[in-house]
PDBQT receptor file of N, H, CA, C and O in Angstrom, charges set to zero:
ATOM      1  N   MET A   1       0.901  -0.979  -0.255  1.00  0.00    +0.000 N 
ATOM      2  CA  MET A   1       0.002  -0.067   0.013  1.00  0.00    +0.000 C 
ATOM      3  C   MET A   1       0.861   1.389   0.084  1.00  0.00    +0.000 C 
ATOM      4  O   MET A   1       0.465   2.441  -0.420  1.00  0.00    +0.000 OA
ATOM      5  N   LEU A   2       1.869   1.245   0.673  1.00  0.00    +0.000 N 
ATOM      6  H   LEU A   2       2.190   0.391   1.083  1.00  0.00    +0.000 HD
ATOM      7  CA  LEU A   2       2.744   2.387   0.728  1.00  0.00    +0.000 C 
ATOM      8  C   LEU A   2       3.506   2.534  -0.538  1.00  0.00    +0.000 C 
ATOM      9  O   LEU A   2       3.632   3.681  -0.967  1.00  0.00    +0.000 OA
ATOM     10  N   LYS A   3       4.118   1.394  -1.309  1.00  0.00    +0.000 N 
ATOM     11  H   LYS A   3       4.016   0.463  -0.960  1.00  0.00    +0.000 HD
ATOM     12  CA  LYS A   3       4.619   1.611  -2.628  1.00  0.00    +0.000 C 
ATOM     13  C   LYS A   3       3.650   2.126  -3.509  1.00  0.00    +0.000 C 
ATOM     14  O   LYS A   3       4.071   2.896  -4.372  1.00  0.00    +0.000 OA
ATOM     15  N   ALA A   4       2.271   1.838  -3.482  1.00  0.00    +0.000 N 
ATOM     16  H   ALA A   4       1.929   1.212  -2.781  1.00  0.00    +0.000 HD
ATOM     17  CA  ALA A   4       1.436   2.235  -4.327  1.00  0.00    +0.000 C 
ATOM     18  C   ALA A   4       1.111   3.888  -4.200  1.00  0.00    +0.000 C 
ATOM     19  O   ALA A   4       0.945   4.583  -5.202  1.00  0.00    +0.000 OA
ATOM     20  N   PHE A   5       1.056   4.336  -3.031  1.00  0.00    +0.000 N 
ATOM     21  H   PHE A   5       1.191   3.772  -2.217  1.00  0.00    +0.000 HD
ATOM     22  CA  PHE A   5       0.860   5.558  -2.614  1.00  0.00    +0.000 C 
ATOM     23  C   PHE A   5       2.043   6.381  -3.213  1.00  0.00    +0.000 C 
ATOM     24  O   PHE A   5       1.831   7.423  -3.832  1.00  0.00    +0.000 OA
ATOM     25  N   LEU A   6       3.482   5.804  -2.978  1.00  0.00    +0.000 N 
ATOM     26  H   LEU A   6       3.654   4.957  -2.475  1.00  0.00    +0.000 HD
ATOM     27  CA  LEU A   6       4.565   6.666  -3.493  1.00  0.00    +0.000 C 
ATOM     28  C   LEU A   6       4.708   6.528  -4.923  1.00  0.00    +0.000 C 
ATOM     29  O   LEU A   6       5.489   7.336  -5.427  1.00  0.00    +0.000 OA
ATOM     30  N   ARG A   7       4.132   5.679  -5.731  1.00  0.00    +0.000 N 
ATOM     31  H   ARG A   7       3.497   5.023  -5.322  1.00  0.00    +0.000 HD
ATOM     32  CA  ARG A   7       4.201   5.618  -7.140  1.00  0.00    +0.000 C 
ATOM     33  C   ARG A   7       2.935   6.460  -7.902  1.00  0.00    +0.000 C 
ATOM     34  O   ARG A   7       2.867   6.625  -9.120  1.00  0.00    +0.000 OA
ATOM     35  N   ASP A   8       2.056   6.900  -7.017  1.00  0.00    +0.000 N 
ATOM     36  H   ASP A   8       2.111   6.766  -6.028  1.00  0.00    +0.000 HD
ATOM     37  CA  ASP A   8       1.020   7.636  -7.440  1.00  0.00    +0.000 C 
ATOM     38  C   ASP A   8       1.292   8.912  -7.848  1.00  0.00    +0.000 C 
ATOM     39  O   ASP A   8       1.916   9.585  -7.027  1.00  0.00    +0.000 OA
ATOM     40  N   GLU A   9       0.990   9.462  -8.929  1.00  0.00    +0.000 N 
ATOM     41  H   GLU A   9       0.483   8.915  -9.595  1.00  0.00    +0.000 HD
ATOM     42  CA  GLU A   9       1.371  10.661  -9.428  1.00  0.00    +0.000 C 
ATOM     43  C   GLU A   9       0.156  11.586  -9.832  1.00  0.00    +0.000 C 
ATOM     44  O   GLU A   9       0.374  12.577 -10.529  1.00  0.00    +0.000 OA
ATOM     45  N   THR A  10      -0.934  11.325  -9.469  1.00  0.00    +0.000 N 
ATOM     46  H   THR A  10      -1.112  10.520  -8.903  1.00  0.00    +0.000 HD
ATOM     47  CA  THR A  10      -2.004  12.006  -9.793  1.00  0.00    +0.000 C 
ATOM     48  C   THR A  10      -2.046  13.387  -9.589  1.00  0.00    +0.000 C 
ATOM     49  O   THR A  10      -2.568  14.135 -10.416  1.00  0.00    +0.000 OA
ATOM     50  N   GLY A  11      -1.363  13.917  -8.198  1.00  0.00    +0.000 N 
ATOM     51  H   GLY A  11      -0.939  13.309  -7.527  1.00  0.00    +0.000 HD
ATOM     52  CA  GLY A  11      -1.362  15.267  -8.027  1.00  0.00    +0.000 C 
ATOM     53  C   GLY A  11      -0.212  15.991  -8.815  1.00  0.00    +0.000 C 
ATOM     54  O   GLY A  11      -0.156  17.220  -8.845  1.00  0.00    +0.000 OA
ATOM     55  N   ALA A  12       0.620  15.263  -9.392  1.00  0.00    +0.000 N 
ATOM     56  H   ALA A  12       0.575  14.264  -9.367  1.00  0.00    +0.000 HD
ATOM     57  CA  ALA A  12       1.815  15.838  -9.980  1.00  0.00    +0.000 C 
ATOM     58  C   ALA A  12       1.587  16.727 -11.186  1.00  0.00    +0.000 C 
ATOM     59  O   ALA A  12       2.479  17.516 -11.498  1.00  0.00    +0.000 OA
ATOM     60  N   GLU A  13       0.310  16.659 -11.988  1.00  0.00    +0.000 N 
ATOM     61  H   GLU A  13      -0.415  16.019 -11.734  1.00  0.00    +0.000 HD
ATOM     62  CA  GLU A  13      -0.078  17.739 -12.957  1.00  0.00    +0.000 C 
ATOM     63  C   GLU A  13      -0.387  18.732 -12.387  1.00  0.00    +0.000 C 
ATOM     64  O   GLU A  13       0.006  19.834 -12.769  1.00  0.00    +0.000 OA
ATOM     65  N   LEU A  14      -1.234  18.547 -11.244  1.00  0.00    +0.000 N 
ATOM     66  H   LEU A  14      -1.553  17.651 -10.934  1.00  0.00    +0.000 HD
ATOM     67  CA  LEU A  14      -1.566  19.914 -10.485  1.00  0.00    +0.000 C 
ATOM     68  C   LEU A  14      -0.634  20.672  -9.943  1.00  0.00    +0.000 C 
ATOM     69  O   LEU A  14      -0.906  21.871  -9.884  1.00  0.00    +0.000 OA
ATOM     70  N   ALA A  15       0.473  20.297  -9.495  1.00  0.00    +0.000 N 
ATOM     71  H   ALA A  15       0.693  19.323  -9.543  1.00  0.00    +0.000 HD
ATOM     72  CA  ALA A  15       1.513  21.101  -9.029  1.00  0.00    +0.000 C 
ATOM     73  C   ALA A  15       2.212  21.722 -10.290  1.00  0.00    +0.000 C 
ATOM     74  O   ALA A  15       2.508  22.917 -10.261  1.00  0.00    +0.000 OA
ATOM     75  N   GLU A  16       2.493  20.938 -11.423  1.00  0.00    +0.000 N 
ATOM     76  H   GLU A  16       2.252  19.968 -11.447  1.00  0.00    +0.000 HD
ATOM     77  CA  GLU A  16       2.890  21.548 -12.609  1.00  0.00    +0.000 C 
ATOM     78  C   GLU A  16       2.025  22.647 -13.016  1.00  0.00    +0.000 C 
ATOM     79  O   GLU A  16       2.685  23.667 -13.215  1.00  0.00    +0.000 OA
ATOM     80  N   TYR A  17       1.081  22.754 -13.161  1.00  0.00    +0.000 N 
ATOM     81  H   TYR A  17       0.545  21.925 -13.000  1.00  0.00    +0.000 HD
ATOM     82  CA  TYR A  17       0.216  23.655 -13.614  1.00  0.00    +0.000 C 
ATOM     83  C   TYR A  17       0.102  24.665 -12.639  1.00  0.00    +0.000 C 
ATOM     84  O   TYR A  17      -0.243  25.735 -13.139  1.00  0.00    +0.000 OA
ATOM     85  N   ALA A  18       0.282  24.696 -11.344  1.00  0.00    +0.000 N 
ATOM     86  H   ALA A  18       0.562  23.826 -10.938  1.00  0.00    +0.000 HD
ATOM     87  CA  ALA A  18       0.343  25.839 -10.476  1.00  0.00    +0.000 C 
ATOM     88  C   ALA A  18       1.724  26.523 -10.564  1.00  0.00    +0.000 C 
ATOM     89  O   ALA A  18       1.822  27.722 -10.302  1.00  0.00    +0.000 OA
ATOM     90  N   VAL A  19       2.587  25.927 -10.856  1.00  0.00    +0.000 N 
ATOM     91  H   VAL A  19       2.507  24.953 -11.069  1.00  0.00    +0.000 HD
ATOM     92  CA  VAL A  19       4.120  26.413 -10.914  1.00  0.00    +0.000 C 
ATOM     93  C   VAL A  19       3.993  27.185 -12.374  1.00  0.00    +0.000 C 
ATOM     94  O   VAL A  19       4.360  28.359 -12.428  1.00  0.00    +0.000 OA
ATOM     95  N   ALA A  20       3.509  26.575 -13.480  1.00  0.00    +0.000 N 
ATOM     96  H   ALA A  20       3.211  25.621 -13.436  1.00  0.00    +0.000 HD
ATOM     97  CA  ALA A  20       3.183  27.368 -14.749  1.00  0.00    +0.000 C 
ATOM     98  C   ALA A  20       2.389  28.470 -14.582  1.00  0.00    +0.000 C 
ATOM     99  O   ALA A  20       2.750  29.462 -15.215  1.00  0.00    +0.000 OA
ATOM    100  N   VAL A  21       1.267  28.587 -13.808  1.00  0.00    +0.000 N 
ATOM    101  H   VAL A  21       0.974  27.781 -13.293  1.00  0.00    +0.000 HD
ATOM    102  CA  VAL A  21       0.408  29.562 -13.557  1.00  0.00    +0.000 C 
ATOM    103  C   VAL A  21       1.208  30.802 -12.863  1.00  0.00    +0.000 C 
ATOM    104  O   VAL A  21       1.073  31.980 -13.193  1.00  0.00    +0.000 OA
ATOM    105  N   ALA A  22       2.047  30.323 -11.863  1.00  0.00    +0.000 N 
ATOM    106  H   ALA A  22       2.157  29.366 -11.595  1.00  0.00    +0.000 HD
ATOM    107  CA  ALA A  22       2.676  31.278 -11.056  1.00  0.00    +0.000 C 
ATOM    108  C   ALA A  22       3.832  31.925 -11.823  1.00  0.00    +0.000 C 
ATOM    109  O   ALA A  22       4.143  33.080 -11.531  1.00  0.00    +0.000 OA
ATOM    110  N   LEU A  23       4.461  31.298 -12.740  1.00  0.00    +0.000 N 
ATOM    111  H   LEU A  23       4.208  30.360 -12.977  1.00  0.00    +0.000 HD
ATOM    112  CA  LEU A  23       5.443  31.847 -13.709  1.00  0.00    +0.000 C 
ATOM    113  C   LEU A  23       4.740  32.789 -14.515  1.00  0.00    +0.000 C 
ATOM    114  O   LEU A  23       5.274  33.888 -14.662  1.00  0.00    +0.000 OA
ATOM    115  N   LEU A  24       3.561  32.553 -15.108  1.00  0.00    +0.000 N 
ATOM    116  H   LEU A  24       3.127  31.660 -14.989  1.00  0.00    +0.000 HD
ATOM    117  CA  LEU A  24       3.005  33.338 -16.167  1.00  0.00    +0.000 C 
ATOM    118  C   LEU A  24       2.333  34.993 -15.393  1.00  0.00    +0.000 C 
ATOM    119  O   LEU A  24       2.272  36.120 -15.884  1.00  0.00    +0.000 OA
ATOM    120  N   VAL A  25       1.970  34.535 -14.194  1.00  0.00    +0.000 N 
ATOM    121  H   VAL A  25       2.021  33.619 -13.795  1.00  0.00    +0.000 HD
ATOM    122  CA  VAL A  25       1.591  35.801 -13.289  1.00  0.00    +0.000 C 
ATOM    123  C   VAL A  25       2.882  36.487 -13.105  1.00  0.00    +0.000 C 
ATOM    124  O   VAL A  25       2.786  37.693 -13.328  1.00  0.00    +0.000 OA
ATOM    125  N   ALA A  26       4.057  36.094 -12.767  1.00  0.00    +0.000 N 
ATOM    126  H   ALA A  26       4.135  35.114 -12.586  1.00  0.00    +0.000 HD
ATOM    127  CA  ALA A  26       5.036  36.669 -12.518  1.00  0.00    +0.000 C 
ATOM    128  C   ALA A  26       5.566  37.517 -13.726  1.00  0.00    +0.000 C 
ATOM    129  O   ALA A  26       5.963  38.680 -13.659  1.00  0.00    +0.000 OA
ATOM    130  N   ILE A  27       5.495  36.649 -14.947  1.00  0.00    +0.000 N 
ATOM    131  H   ILE A  27       5.173  35.704 -15.000  1.00  0.00    +0.000 HD
ATOM    132  CA  ILE A  27       5.913  37.610 -16.257  1.00  0.00    +0.000 C 
ATOM    133  C   ILE A  27       5.198  38.643 -16.411  1.00  0.00    +0.000 C 
ATOM    134  O   ILE A  27       5.674  39.706 -16.811  1.00  0.00    +0.000 OA
ATOM    135  N   GLY A  28       3.831  38.462 -16.085  1.00  0.00    +0.000 N 
ATOM    136  H   GLY A  28       3.444  37.599 -15.760  1.00  0.00    +0.000 HD
ATOM    137  CA  GLY A  28       2.641  39.543 -16.547  1.00  0.00    +0.000 C 
ATOM    138  C   GLY A  28       2.948  40.528 -15.658  1.00  0.00    +0.000 C 
ATOM    139  O   GLY A  28       2.755  41.675 -16.061  1.00  0.00    +0.000 OA
ATOM    140  N   LEU A  29       3.440  40.366 -14.385  1.00  0.00    +0.000 N 
ATOM    141  H   LEU A  29       3.597  39.434 -14.057  1.00  0.00    +0.000 HD
ATOM    142  CA  LEU A  29       3.577  41.609 -13.283  1.00  0.00    +0.000 C 
ATOM    143  C   LEU A  29       4.835  42.666 -13.781  1.00  0.00    +0.000 C 
ATOM    144  O   LEU A  29       4.879  43.895 -13.742  1.00  0.00    +0.000 OA
ATOM    145  N   VAL A  30       5.836  41.662 -14.263  1.00  0.00    +0.000 N 
ATOM    146  H   VAL A  30       5.800  40.663 -14.295  1.00  0.00    +0.000 HD
ATOM    147  CA  VAL A  30       7.127  42.536 -14.866  1.00  0.00    +0.000 C 
ATOM    148  C   VAL A  30       6.882  43.320 -16.081  1.00  0.00    +0.000 C 
ATOM    149  O   VAL A  30       7.490  44.357 -16.344  1.00  0.00    +0.000 OA
ATOM    150  N   VAL A  31       5.894  42.748 -16.878  1.00  0.00    +0.000 N 
ATOM    151  H   VAL A  31       5.399  41.905 -16.664  1.00  0.00    +0.000 HD
ATOM    152  CA  VAL A  31       5.542  43.549 -18.210  1.00  0.00    +0.000 C 
ATOM    153  C   VAL A  31       4.722  44.563 -17.870  1.00  0.00    +0.000 C 
ATOM    154  O   VAL A  31       4.857  45.645 -18.442  1.00  0.00    +0.000 OA
ATOM    155  N   TYR A  32       3.790  44.394 -16.938  1.00  0.00    +0.000 N 
ATOM    156  H   TYR A  32       3.680  43.516 -16.473  1.00  0.00    +0.000 HD
ATOM    157  CA  TYR A  32       2.880  45.473 -16.686  1.00  0.00    +0.000 C 
ATOM    158  C   TYR A  32       3.686  46.658 -15.996  1.00  0.00    +0.000 C 
ATOM    159  O   TYR A  32       3.388  47.842 -16.154  1.00  0.00    +0.000 OA
ATOM    160  N   ARG A  33       4.856  46.155 -15.131  1.00  0.00    +0.000 N 
ATOM    161  H   ARG A  33       5.098  45.193 -15.003  1.00  0.00    +0.000 HD
ATOM    162  CA  ARG A  33       5.462  47.377 -14.398  1.00  0.00    +0.000 C 
ATOM    163  C   ARG A  33       6.262  48.089 -15.545  1.00  0.00    +0.000 C 
ATOM    164  O   ARG A  33       6.217  49.312 -15.672  1.00  0.00    +0.000 OA
ATOM    165  N   THR A  34       6.915  47.369 -16.285  1.00  0.00    +0.000 N 
ATOM    166  H   THR A  34       6.951  46.375 -16.182  1.00  0.00    +0.000 HD
ATOM    167  CA  THR A  34       7.538  48.051 -17.499  1.00  0.00    +0.000 C 
ATOM    168  C   THR A  34       6.862  48.808 -18.263  1.00  0.00    +0.000 C 
ATOM    169  O   THR A  34       7.145  50.005 -18.305  1.00  0.00    +0.000 OA
ATOM    170  N   LEU A  35       5.941  48.344 -18.948  1.00  0.00    +0.000 N 
ATOM    171  H   LEU A  35       5.712  47.372 -18.914  1.00  0.00    +0.000 HD
ATOM    172  CA  LEU A  35       4.949  49.407 -19.579  1.00  0.00    +0.000 C 
ATOM    173  C   LEU A  35       4.311  50.306 -18.738  1.00  0.00    +0.000 C 
ATOM    174  O   LEU A  35       4.387  51.497 -19.039  1.00  0.00    +0.000 OA
ATOM    175  N   GLY A  36       3.679  49.968 -17.712  1.00  0.00    +0.000 N 
ATOM    176  H   GLY A  36       3.617  49.001 -17.468  1.00  0.00    +0.000 HD
ATOM    177  CA  GLY A  36       3.196  51.341 -16.952  1.00  0.00    +0.000 C 
ATOM    178  C   GLY A  36       4.313  52.343 -16.851  1.00  0.00    +0.000 C 
ATOM    179  O   GLY A  36       4.089  53.538 -17.046  1.00  0.00    +0.000 OA
ATOM    180  N   THR A  37       5.300  51.969 -16.605  1.00  0.00    +0.000 N 
ATOM    181  H   THR A  37       5.482  50.999 -16.447  1.00  0.00    +0.000 HD
ATOM    182  CA  THR A  37       6.310  53.090 -16.144  1.00  0.00    +0.000 C 
ATOM    183  C   THR A  37       6.809  53.855 -17.611  1.00  0.00    +0.000 C 
ATOM    184  O   THR A  37       7.198  55.022 -17.648  1.00  0.00    +0.000 OA
ATOM    185  N   ALA A  38       6.717  52.979 -18.762  1.00  0.00    +0.000 N 
ATOM    186  H   ALA A  38       6.401  52.030 -18.732  1.00  0.00    +0.000 HD
ATOM    187  CA  ALA A  38       6.911  53.563 -20.105  1.00  0.00    +0.000 C 
ATOM    188  C   ALA A  38       5.688  54.874 -20.460  1.00  0.00    +0.000 C 
ATOM    189  O   ALA A  38       5.828  56.040 -20.829  1.00  0.00    +0.000 OA
ATOM    190  N   VAL A  39       4.682  54.175 -20.197  1.00  0.00    +0.000 N 
ATOM    191  H   VAL A  39       4.568  53.228 -19.897  1.00  0.00    +0.000 HD
ATOM    192  CA  VAL A  39       3.181  54.932 -20.519  1.00  0.00    +0.000 C 
ATOM    193  C   VAL A  39       3.203  56.102 -19.428  1.00  0.00    +0.000 C 
ATOM    194  O   VAL A  39       2.678  57.163 -19.765  1.00  0.00    +0.000 OA
ATOM    195  N   ASN A  40       3.648  56.024 -18.414  1.00  0.00    +0.000 N 
ATOM    196  H   ASN A  40       4.075  55.162 -18.140  1.00  0.00    +0.000 HD
ATOM    197  CA  ASN A  40       3.674  57.159 -17.358  1.00  0.00    +0.000 C 
ATOM    198  C   ASN A  40       4.627  57.980 -17.773  1.00  0.00    +0.000 C 
ATOM    199  O   ASN A  40       4.257  59.146 -17.628  1.00  0.00    +0.000 OA
ATOM    200  N   THR A  41       5.710  57.890 -18.234  1.00  0.00    +0.000 N 
ATOM    201  H   THR A  41       6.010  56.944 -18.352  1.00  0.00    +0.000 HD
ATOM    202  CA  THR A  41       6.713  58.835 -18.683  1.00  0.00    +0.000 C 
ATOM    203  C   THR A  41       6.327  59.366 -19.840  1.00  0.00    +0.000 C 
ATOM    204  O   THR A  41       6.499  60.572 -20.020  1.00  0.00    +0.000 OA
ATOM    205  N   SER A  42       5.768  58.607 -20.777  1.00  0.00    +0.000 N 
ATOM    206  H   SER A  42       5.628  57.628 -20.631  1.00  0.00    +0.000 HD
ATOM    207  CA  SER A  42       5.207  59.317 -22.142  1.00  0.00    +0.000 C 
ATOM    208  C   SER A  42       4.178  60.295 -21.751  1.00  0.00    +0.000 C 
ATOM    209  O   SER A  42       4.210  61.465 -22.133  1.00  0.00    +0.000 OA
ATOM    210  N   ASN A  43       3.343  59.848 -21.051  1.00  0.00    +0.000 N 
ATOM    211  H   ASN A  43       3.318  58.898 -20.740  1.00  0.00    +0.000 HD
ATOM    212  CA  ASN A  43       2.147  60.915 -20.643  1.00  0.00    +0.000 C 
ATOM    213  C   ASN A  43       2.706  62.127 -19.861  1.00  0.00    +0.000 C 
ATOM    214  O   ASN A  43       2.227  63.236 -20.094  1.00  0.00    +0.000 OA
ATOM    215  N   SER A  44       3.710  61.979 -18.931  1.00  0.00    +0.000 N 
ATOM    216  H   SER A  44       4.100  61.078 -18.741  1.00  0.00    +0.000 HD
ATOM    217  CA  SER A  44       4.180  63.163 -18.378  1.00  0.00    +0.000 C 
ATOM    218  C   SER A  44       5.000  64.173 -19.428  1.00  0.00    +0.000 C 
ATOM    219  O   SER A  44       4.935  65.402 -19.427  1.00  0.00    +0.000 OA
ATOM    220  N   VAL A  45       5.710  63.415 -20.236  1.00  0.00    +0.000 N 
ATOM    221  H   VAL A  45       5.763  62.416 -20.237  1.00  0.00    +0.000 HD
ATOM    222  CA  VAL A  45       6.455  64.292 -21.353  1.00  0.00    +0.000 C 
ATOM    223  C   VAL A  45       5.363  65.047 -22.365  1.00  0.00    +0.000 C 
ATOM    224  O   VAL A  45       5.590  66.175 -22.803  1.00  0.00    +0.000 OA
ATOM    225  N   SER A  46       4.346  64.419 -22.637  1.00  0.00    +0.000 N 
ATOM    226  H   SER A  46       4.162  63.503 -22.281  1.00  0.00    +0.000 HD
ATOM    227  CA  SER A  46       3.321  64.882 -23.490  1.00  0.00    +0.000 C 
ATOM    228  C   SER A  46       2.661  65.996 -22.814  1.00  0.00    +0.000 C 
ATOM    229  O   SER A  46       2.577  67.075 -23.400  1.00  0.00    +0.000 OA
ATOM    230  N   GLY A  47       2.091  65.815 -21.414  1.00  0.00    +0.000 N 
ATOM    231  H   GLY A  47       2.159  64.939 -20.938  1.00  0.00    +0.000 HD
ATOM    232  CA  GLY A  47       1.672  66.772 -20.596  1.00  0.00    +0.000 C 
ATOM    233  C   GLY A  47       2.307  68.056 -20.568  1.00  0.00    +0.000 C 
ATOM    234  O   GLY A  47       1.677  69.108 -20.676  1.00  0.00    +0.000 OA
ATOM    235  N   SER A  48       3.849  67.963 -20.391  1.00  0.00    +0.000 N 
ATOM    236  H   SER A  48       4.361  67.109 -20.303  1.00  0.00    +0.000 HD
ATOM    237  CA  SER A  48       4.633  69.204 -20.109  1.00  0.00    +0.000 C 
ATOM    238  C   SER A  48       4.820  69.803 -21.330  1.00  0.00    +0.000 C 
ATOM    239  O   SER A  48       4.846  71.034 -21.314  1.00  0.00    +0.000 OA
ATOM    240  N   LYS A  49       4.978  69.165 -22.536  1.00  0.00    +0.000 N 
ATOM    241  H   LYS A  49       4.957  68.166 -22.549  1.00  0.00    +0.000 HD
ATOM    242  CA  LYS A  49       4.873  69.823 -23.881  1.00  0.00    +0.000 C 
ATOM    243  C   LYS A  49       3.640  70.738 -24.045  1.00  0.00    +0.000 C 
ATOM    244  O   LYS A  49       3.729  71.906 -24.421  1.00  0.00    +0.000 OA
ATOM    245  N   MET A  50       2.468  70.110 -23.730  1.00  0.00    +0.000 N 
ATOM    246  H   MET A  50       2.395  69.161 -23.425  1.00  0.00    +0.000 HD
ATOM    247  CA  MET A  50       1.139  70.758 -23.722  1.00  0.00    +0.000 C 
ATOM    248  C   MET A  50       0.993  72.026 -22.920  1.00  0.00    +0.000 C 
ATOM    249  O   MET A  50       0.250  72.952 -23.247  1.00  0.00    +0.000 OA
ATOM    250  N   GLN A  51       1.703  72.002 -21.922  1.00  0.00    +0.000 N 
ATOM    251  H   GLN A  51       2.306  71.250 -21.656  1.00  0.00    +0.000 HD
ATOM    252  CA  GLN A  51       1.666  73.059 -21.051  1.00  0.00    +0.000 C 
ATOM    253  C   GLN A  51       2.411  74.131 -21.500  1.00  0.00    +0.000 C 
ATOM    254  O   GLN A  51       1.964  75.277 -21.450  1.00  0.00    +0.000 OA
ATOM    255  N   THR A  52       3.678  73.823 -22.003  1.00  0.00    +0.000 N 
ATOM    256  H   THR A  52       4.040  72.892 -22.044  1.00  0.00    +0.000 HD
ATOM    257  CA  THR A  52       4.356  75.050 -22.630  1.00  0.00    +0.000 C 
ATOM    258  C   THR A  52       4.014  75.306 -23.985  1.00  0.00    +0.000 C 
ATOM    259  O   THR A  52       4.656  76.202 -24.532  1.00  0.00    +0.000 OA
ATOM    260  N   ALA A  53       3.157  74.726 -24.637  1.00  0.00    +0.000 N 
ATOM    261  H   ALA A  53       2.635  73.998 -24.192  1.00  0.00    +0.000 HD
ATOM    262  CA  ALA A  53       3.008  75.061 -26.099  1.00  0.00    +0.000 C 
ATOM    263  C   ALA A  53       2.450  76.342 -26.407  1.00  0.00    +0.000 C 
ATOM    264  O   ALA A  53       1.525  76.780 -25.723  1.00  0.00    +0.000 OA
ATOM    265  N   THR A  54       2.943  77.015 -27.413  1.00  0.00    +0.000 N 
ATOM    266  H   THR A  54       3.695  76.659 -27.969  1.00  0.00    +0.000 HD
ATOM    267  CA  THR A  54       2.332  78.421 -27.847  1.00  0.00    +0.000 C 
ATOM    268  C   THR A  54       1.508  78.143 -29.088  1.00  0.00    +0.000 C 
ATOM    269  O   THR A  54       1.812  77.346 -29.976  1.00  0.00    +0.000 OA
ATOM    270  N   PHE A  55       0.555  78.815 -29.040  1.00  0.00    +0.000 N 
ATOM    271  H   PHE A  55       0.309  79.462 -28.319  1.00  0.00    +0.000 HD
ATOM    272  CA  PHE A  55      -0.453  78.830 -30.275  1.00  0.00    +0.000 C 
ATOM    273  C   PHE A  55      -0.256  80.042 -31.001  1.00  0.00    +0.000 C 
ATOM    274  O   PHE A  55      -0.099  81.041 -30.299  1.00  0.00    +0.000 OA
ATOM    275  N   PRO A  56      -0.221  80.222 -32.445  1.00  0.00    +0.000 N 
ATOM    276  CA  PRO A  56      -0.056  81.516 -32.853  1.00  0.00    +0.000 C 
ATOM    277  C   PRO A  56      -1.483  82.293 -33.112  1.00  0.00    +0.000 C 
ATOM    278  O   PRO A  56      -1.489  83.466 -33.483  1.00  0.00    +0.000 OA
TER     279      PRO A  56
């Protein structure tokens, strides 16, 4: 009975899926933070250009 329990791998797929999902979430957070910073910088530059713009 103990040998059968040790050979049973029914929970292995679940653990692999959990690791894969955690990895995807980590990648998503890194991309979100990088793009968020880039978008924020771009908006700040555009906003400052609009404030100093002169219209003829």
